[in-house]
C-alpha positions in Angstrom: -28.1 4.1 -6.7 -24.8 4.9 -8.5 -21.8 2.5 -8.2 -19.6 5.0 -6.5 -22.4 5.9 -4.0 -22.8 2.2 -3.3 -19.0 1.9 -2.7 -19.1 4.8 -0.3 -22.0 3.2 1.7 -20.2 -0.1 1.8 -17.2 1.5 3.4 -19.4 3.4 5.9 -18.4 6.7 4.6 -21.5 8.9 4.2 -20.3 11.7 6.4 -21.0 15.5 6.7 -19.3 18.3 8.6 -18.6 22.0 9.2 -15.1 23.1 10.1 -14.5 24.0 13.7 -13.9 27.5 15.0 -10.4 28.7 14.1 -10.6 27.4 10.6 -12.6 28.7 7.6 -16.2 27.5 8.1 -17.4 25.2 5.4 -20.7 23.3 5.5 -20.8 19.8 4.2 -17.0 19.4 4.1 -16.0 16.5 1.8 -13.0 14.2 1.8 -12.2 12.7 -1.6 -10.7 9.3 -1.2 -8.9 8.1 -4.3 -7.4 4.6 -4.8 -5.7 2.9 -7.7 -7.3 -0.4 -6.8 -10.9 -1.6 -6.4 -13.2 -0.9 -3.5 -13.7 -4.5 -2.7 -10.0 -5.1 -2.4 -9.4 -2.5 0.3 -8.8 -4.5 3.5 -11.6 -3.7 6.0 -8.9 -3.3 8.7 -7.3 -0.5 6.6 -10.6 1.3 6.1 -11.3 0.9 9.9 -7.9 2.4 10.7 -8.5 5.4 8.4 -11.8 6.1 10.2 -10.0 5.6 13.6 -7.6 8.3 12.6 -10.4 10.7 11.6 -11.9 10.0 15.0 -8.7 11.0 16.7 -9.1 14.4 15.1 -12.7 14.7 16.1 -14.4 13.5 12.9 -16.9 10.7 13.4 -18.4 8.5 10.8 -21.9 9.6 10.0 -21.8 12.8 12.0 -19.6 15.5 10.6 -17.8 14.7 7.3 -18.7 13.1 4.0 -16.3 10.9 2.1 -16.6 10.6 -1.7 -14.8 7.4 -2.8 -13.4 6.8 -6.2 -11.7 3.5 -7.2 -9.8 3.1 -10.5 -9.9 -0.7 -10.5 -6.2 -0.8 -11.6 -7.0 1.3 -14.7 -4.5 4.0 -13.9 -5.6 6.3 -16.7 -8.9 6.8 -14.8 -7.2 8.5 -11.9 -6.7 11.9 -13.6 -10.4 12.1 -14.3 -11.4 11.2 -10.7 -8.9 13.7 -9.3 -10.3 16.4 -11.7 -13.8 15.5 -10.5 -12.8 16.1 -6.9 -11.5 19.5 -7.8 -14.7 20.4 -9.5 -16.6 19.3 -6.5 -14.4 21.4 -4.3 -13.5 18.7 -1.8 -11.7 19.9 1.3 -9.0 17.2 1.2 -7.9 14.4 -1.2 -6.7 11.2 0.4 -4.6 9.3 -2.2 -4.2 5.5 -1.5 -2.8 2.7 -3.6 0.7 3.9 -4.4 2.3 6.9 -6.1 0.1 6.8 -9.2 -2.9 8.0 -7.1 -1.0 10.8 -5.4 0.6 12.0 -8.6 -2.8 12.1 -10.3 -4.1 14.3 -7.4 -1.0 16.5 -7.6 -1.5 17.0 -11.3 -5.1 18.0 -10.7 -4.5 20.7 -8.1 -1.8 22.6 -6.3 -4.2 24.2 -3.8 -6.5 21.5 -2.4 -4.6 19.6 0.4 -3.5 16.0 -0.5 -2.8 13.3 2.1 -1.0 10.2 0.6 -0.3 6.8 2.1 2.8 4.6 2.0 4.7 6.4 -0.8 8.2 4.9 -1.2 10.0 8.2 -1.8 7.6 11.2 -2.0 10.6 13.6 -2.5 11.9 11.7 -5.5 8.4 11.4 -6.8 8.0 15.2 -6.7 5.2 15.2 -4.2 7.0 17.1 -1.5 10.1 19.3 -1.1 11.4 17.3 1.9 10.2 15.0 4.6 10.3 17.6 7.4 9.0 20.5 5.3 6.7 19.3 2.6 6.4 22.8 1.3 3.3 22.4 -0.9 -0.2 21.0 -0.8 0.7 17.4 -0.1 1.9 15.4 2.9 1.3 11.9 4.3 3.3 8.7 5.1 6.4 7.3 3.5 6.1 3.5 3.5 9.6 2.2 2.9 7.9 -0.3 0.5 10.0 -1.3 -2.5 13.2 -0.3 -0.7 12.8 -3.3 1.5 12.4 -5.9 -1.3 16.1 -6.7 -1.3 15.8 -7.3 2.5 12.8 -9.5 1.9 14.9 -11.6 -0.6 17.6 -12.0 2.1 15.1 -13.0 4.7 13.4 -15.6 2.4 16.8 -17.1 1.7 17.5 -17.4 5.4 14.1 -19.1 5.9 14.9 -21.5 3.0 18.7 -21.7 2.8 18.7 -24.6 0.3 17.0 -22.4 -2.3 19.1 -21.5 -5.3 16.7 -20.1 -7.8 14.4 -17.2 -6.7 11.5 -15.5 -8.5 10.4 -11.9 -8.1 7.0 -10.7 -9.2 7.0 -7.1 -10.2 4.5 -4.6 -11.6 6.1 -3.0 -14.7 3.7 -0.1 -14.6 4.9 1.0 -11.1 7.1 4.2 -11.1 10.7 3.3 -10.2 10.4 -0.4 -11.1 13.7 -0.4 -13.0 15.7 0.7 -10.0 13.8 -1.8 -7.8 14.7 -4.7 -10.2 18.4 -3.7 -10.2 18.5 -3.7 -6.4 16.9 -7.1 -6.4 19.5 -8.5 -8.9 22.3 -7.0 -6.8 20.9 -8.6 -3.6 20.7 -11.9 -5.4 24.2 -11.7 -6.6 25.4 -10.8 -3.1 23.6 -13.9 -1.6 24.9 -16.1 -4.5 21.5 -17.1 -5.9 19.8 -16.8 -9.3 16.9 -14.4 -9.7 14.2 -14.6 -12.3 11.9 -11.5 -12.6 8.4 -11.9 -14.0 6.0 -9.0 -14.8 2.4 -8.9 -13.5 0.2 -5.8 -13.4 -2.8 -4.1 -15.0 -1.5 -5.1 -18.4 0.1 -8.4 -17.4 -2.1 -11.1 -15.9 -1.1 -12.9 -12.7 -1.9 -16.5 -13.7 0.5 -16.6 -16.7 3.2 -15.0 -14.6 3.0 -17.8 -12.0 2.9 -20.4 -14.8 6.1 -19.0 -16.3 7.8 -18.9 -12.9 6.7 -22.5 -12.2 8.2 -23.7 -15.5 11.5 -22.2 -14.5 11.4 -24.2 -11.3 12.0 -21.4 -8.8 12.6 -22.4 -5.2 11.0 -19.4 -3.6 9.2 -16.1 -4.6 9.5 -12.5 -3.6 6.2 -10.7 -4.2 7.5 -7.1 -4.5 5.8 -4.2 -2.8 3.1 -2.9 -5.0 -0.6 -1.9 -4.6 -1.5 -4.1 -7.5 -0.5 -7.2 -5.5 -2.0 -5.8 -2.3 -5.4 -5.4 -4.0 -5.2 -9.0 -5.3 -4.0 -10.5 -2.1 -6.3 -13.6 -2.1 -5.4 -14.4 -5.7 -1.7 -14.1 -5.2 -1.7 -16.2 -2.1 -3.8 -18.9 -3.8 -1.5 -19.0 -6.8 1.6 -19.3 -4.6 -0.1 -22.2 -2.8 -1.2 -23.9 -6.1 2.4 -23.9 -7.3 3.8 -24.7 -3.9 6.0 -21.5 -3.9 7.3 -20.3 -0.6 6.7 -16.5 -0.8 7.5 -13.4 1.2 5.3 -10.3 1.0 5.1 -6.7 2.1 2.3 -6.6 4.6 1.3 -8.8 7.5 -2.2 -9.2 6.0 -0.8 -11.6 3.4 0.5 -13.9 6.1 -2.7 -13.7 8.2 -4.5 -14.9 5.1 -2.2 -17.8 4.5 1.0 -16.5 3.0 4.3 -17.7 4.3 6.2 -14.6 5.4 6.1 -10.8 5.4 8.4 -8.0 6.3 7.6 -4.4 6.6 5.8 -1.7 8.6 2.1 -1.6 9.4 -0.1 -0.5 6.5 -3.0 -0.2 8.9 -1.1 2.4 10.9 -0.4 4.3 7.6 -4.1 4.5 6.9 -4.8 5.6 10.5 -2.2 8.4 10.1 -3.8 9.4 6.9 -7.1 9.8 8.8 -5.3 11.9 11.5 -3.8 14.2 8.9 -7.0 14.6 7.0 -8.7 15.6 10.2 -6.0 18.0 11.2 -6.3 19.7 7.8 -10.1 19.9 8.1 -9.4 21.8 11.3 -7.3 24.3 9.5 -3.7 23.0 9.5 -1.7 23.2 6.3 0.0 20.2 4.6 3.2 22.2 4.2 3.4 22.3 8.0 2.8 18.6 8.6 5.9 16.5 8.1 5.9 13.3 6.1 5.6 10.5 8.6 8.1 7.6 8.3 7.7 4.1 9.9 10.0 3.2 12.8 8.9 -0.4 13.4 9.3 -3.3 10.9 7.7 -6.6 11.5 8.8 -10.1 10.4 5.7 -12.3 10.4 5.8 -16.1 9.7 2.9 -18.5 9.2 4.1 -21.8 10.6 1.0 -23.7 9.3 1.8 -22.6 5.8 5.5 -23.6 6.3 4.4 -27.1 7.3 2.1 -27.4 4.3 5.0 -26.5 2.1 7.3 -28.9 3.9 9.6 -26.1 5.1 11.3 -26.1 8.5 12.0 -22.4 9.3 15.4 -22.2 11.0 15.3 -21.4 14.7 17.4 -18.3 14.2 14.8 -16.8 11.8 11.9 -17.7 14.1 13.7 -16.0 17.0 14.0 -12.8 14.9 10.3 -12.8 14.0 7.9 -10.3 15.5 5.0 -12.7 15.2 4.5 -16.4 14.4 1.1 -17.5 13.3 0.5 -21.2 14.3 
C-alpha cells in the first residue's frame, strides 16, 4: 500500500461520488486535499470538522466522494508537484490547507479547477482572489485573521504577565509576509514599552536551537506567531516552552487544550468545517467566484490555569474576566 493511500485511509477519506442533478454529472468525483504539513500533525478535530462540513452539503464519508490526500511534510517545494498531480488526475476540487503556500501552489497549477483554501491571512493581497465578496476566479475559502492578531497576542500576554520586560517571538522566515508581521510586532512592543527579541524557526531553522537562543537571552514570555509550521508541531512547541519555563501565547485553542498557557484567535476547526461546506457546494455545481471568502466574527481568549500555576504565574482577574474559556 502506498504512503499517500495509507494517509488517506488514516483520515477516513476513501470516498466516491457522482454529482447531483443540476450539476455536470461526474462519476468518482475526487477532492484533492493539499497540506504543507504532515498527515500525522493534522489535528483529528480539524479533519472531523472538514468531514462535518462535507456532510452538511450531502457528502458522506465512504459513500459518495473520494479524497486524495497529499502532505508536503514542510518541504514547500513539493507542493507544486502535488498540485500538478491533482490537475493530471482531474480532481473536482482542491482543498488547500496549511497556509498560503499550499493555496498559491494550487493556484499556480490551475486557473480552472476550483480551489478552497483555509485560514489565509489576506487572500486578496496574496493574489488568490479579487475581493472578499466577489472572489472572481477559481478560488475561495476562509480568511483567518492569523498573523494580523500577533500584535494583539503580545499585548494580551503582557497583560497576563505585567512584570515581563523582555519578550520573545518565534517566527517562520519562510512564511509569506513575515517581514511585515515582524515590523508590526516590534511596533506593538515599542507601544507597550517592552523589549522584543525575534527568533526564526521553520522548515530550514530547527525549533530546539531557537528555544535555546531565546532562553540564553532570558526572555520573560513568548509569542508563538501564527504559522502552520508551528501548528503542525504543536506538541513539540508546547514541550519546549515548558522545558524552558516560558509563558507563551498561541494562535489556536488546541495549543492551550494540550498544555499551552494562552491562545487568542478564531476557531480553526470552524474554518475546516467551512472548507468542507464550500467543497460540497462546489461539487453540487456552484462556482468559487460566487462564494464569498468567509471571515471570522468570533475570537476566543483561552487560558490554562493549571499551566499558569506550574509556571508560577497568577493571571490578573481582569484578564481572566475577559477570557472566553478557562481550563482548570
